[in-house]
C-alpha positions in Angstrom: 0.0 0.0 0.0 1.1 3.6 -0.5 2.1 5.4 2.7 3.5 8.8 3.6 6.1 8.4 6.2 7.2 11.3 8.5 10.4 11.2 10.5 10.7 13.9 13.2 13.9 14.3 15.2 14.7 16.5 18.1 17.6 18.9 17.3 20.7 18.7 19.6 19.4 15.8 21.8 22.9 14.5 22.4 24.1 17.9 23.7 20.9 18.1 25.8 21.6 14.7 27.3 25.1 15.9 28.4 23.8 19.1 29.9 20.6 18.0 31.6 19.8 15.8 34.5 18.3 12.5 33.2 15.0 13.1 35.0 14.7 16.6 33.5 15.6 15.2 30.1 12.9 12.6 30.4 10.3 15.3 31.3 11.5 17.4 28.3 11.1 14.5 26.0 7.6 13.9 27.3 6.7 17.6 26.5 8.2 17.0 23.0 6.3 13.7 22.4 3.0 15.0 23.8 3.2 18.2 21.8 4.0 16.5 18.5 1.6 13.6 19.2 -1.4 15.9 19.7 -0.8 17.5 16.2 -0.3 14.0 14.6 -3.5 12.6 16.1 -5.5 15.6 15.1 -4.6 14.8 11.4 -5.2 11.1 11.8 -1.5 10.2 11.7 -0.2 7.0 13.4 2.9 7.1 15.6 4.5 3.8 14.7 7.5 4.3 17.0 8.9 6.6 19.6 12.6 6.5 19.0 13.9 8.3 22.0 14.3 11.7 20.5 12.6 10.8 17.3 9.2 9.9 15.9 8.3 7.5 13.1 4.8 8.5 11.9 2.6 7.0 9.2 -0.1 8.8 7.2 -2.4 6.4 5.3 -2.1 3.6 7.8 -4.1 2.2 9.5 -6.7 4.5 8.0 -6.2 5.5 4.4 -7.0 9.0 3.2 -6.9 10.5 -0.3 -4.9 13.4 1.2 -2.5 11.4 3.4 0.5 13.2 2.0 -1.0 16.7 2.6 -2.0 15.6 6.1 1.6 14.6 6.8 3.0 17.9 5.5 0.3 19.8 7.5 1.3 17.8 10.6 5.0 18.5 10.1 4.4 22.3 9.9 1.9 22.0 12.8 4.6 20.2 14.9 7.1 23.0 14.3 4.4 25.7 15.2 3.4 23.8 18.3 7.0 23.4 19.5 7.5 27.2 19.0 4.4 27.8 21.1 5.5 25.7 24.0 9.1 26.9 24.0 8.5 29.9 26.4 7.2 27.3 29.0 10.1 24.9 28.1 12.6 27.7 28.5 11.2 28.7 31.9 11.1 25.1 33.2 14.3 23.7 31.7 16.5 26.6 30.5 16.5 25.3 26.9 14.3 25.3 23.8 13.2 22.4 21.7 13.4 22.4 17.9 12.9 19.6 15.4 13.9 18.7 11.9 11.4 16.7 9.7 11.7 14.6 6.6 8.8 13.1 4.6 8.6 10.6 1.8 5.7 8.9 0.1 6.0 5.4 -1.5 4.9 1.8 -1.5 5.4 -0.3 1.6 4.5 -3.6 3.1 3.1 -3.3 6.6 3.8 -6.4 8.8 5.0 -7.8 12.0 8.7 -7.1 12.7 10.8 -8.4 15.6 11.2 -11.5 17.7 8.7 -13.8 19.5 9.2 -11.8 22.7 8.6 -8.3 21.1 6.9 -7.6 17.8 5.9 -4.3 16.3 3.7 -3.6 13.3 6.0 -1.6 10.9 6.2 -0.5 7.3 8.9 -2.4 5.5 10.6 -1.2 2.3 12.6 1.7 1.0 10.0 4.4 2.0 10.7 4.6 5.7 14.5 4.5 5.1 14.2 7.3 2.6 12.1 9.4 4.9 14.8 9.0 7.6 17.5 10.0 5.3 15.6 13.1 4.2 15.1 14.0 7.8 18.9 13.8 8.3 19.3 16.5 5.5 16.8 18.9 7.1 18.0 22.0 8.9 16.4 22.8 12.3 12.8 24.0 12.2 12.3 22.9 8.6 10.3 20.3 6.7 11.9 18.6 3.7 10.0 16.3 1.4 11.0 14.1 -1.6 9.8 14.8 -5.1 7.4 11.9 -4.8 5.6 13.7 -1.9 5.9 17.1 -3.5 4.1 15.9 -6.6 1.1 15.1 -4.3 1.1 18.3 -2.2 2.8 21.0 -4.3 -0.6 22.5 -5.4 -1.5 23.0 -1.7 1.8 24.1 -0.2 4.5 26.7 -1.0 8.1 25.6 -1.1 11.4 25.7 -2.9 13.3 23.1 -4.8 16.7 22.2 -3.2 18.0 20.0 -6.1 19.0 16.4 -6.0 21.0 14.9 -3.2 22.9 11.7 -2.8 21.5 9.9 0.3 23.4 7.1 2.1 22.1 3.7 1.1 19.8 5.1 -1.7 20.9 4.2 -5.2 19.9 7.3 -7.2 20.0 11.0 -6.1 16.8 12.2 -4.6 15.2 15.6 -5.5 14.3 17.4 -2.3 11.9 20.3 -1.6 11.6 22.5 1.5 8.0 23.3 2.5 7.7 26.9 3.5 4.0 27.4 3.9 0.5 26.5 2.9 -1.2 28.2 -0.1 -4.1 30.2 1.3 -6.4 29.3 4.1 -8.4 26.1 3.8 -12.0 27.2 3.0 -15.3 25.6 4.0 -18.0 25.2 1.4 -20.7 27.9 1.5 -24.2 26.8 2.3 -26.6 26.7 -0.6 -28.3 30.1 -1.3 -25.6 32.0 0.6 
């Protein structure tokens, strides 16, 4: 099935782990996960894994939507906005700010059980999650990068700029990347008949 995969990573988490008490770091990660998770759930995304300072998120599974790619991009921008909104509280409580970098790719996956008898997870298997992770690794802080495959699906609804093709580790061919910079216009609601 086709899936849009979003990888979100906390910027500077290694540095934070050396500067912060483990209990405070755990509380900070909870704020990050809760903030991002609320945005993801509101757009019907599925957090497949919490990876310490990262999130692996599916749009289009378990519930498929025609606009799964747009939902993923909207969620990515929403996560960055939500983190900016909680940063005054985070700064007051922890003396730091939280920032994320996000990568998104859309492609075909096989969703199945992965792991051992003792511990199994239902994960998307194939190049798509790997590519999304590699794209996230190219993203600057507070930015959303998407592949051309995703951009073709969402470019009419979002503003962005082409960054050119990049060689990504483990990916055979160079991948064209785009930075999403905004959403085109406000989403409008249909007018009632006779209005």
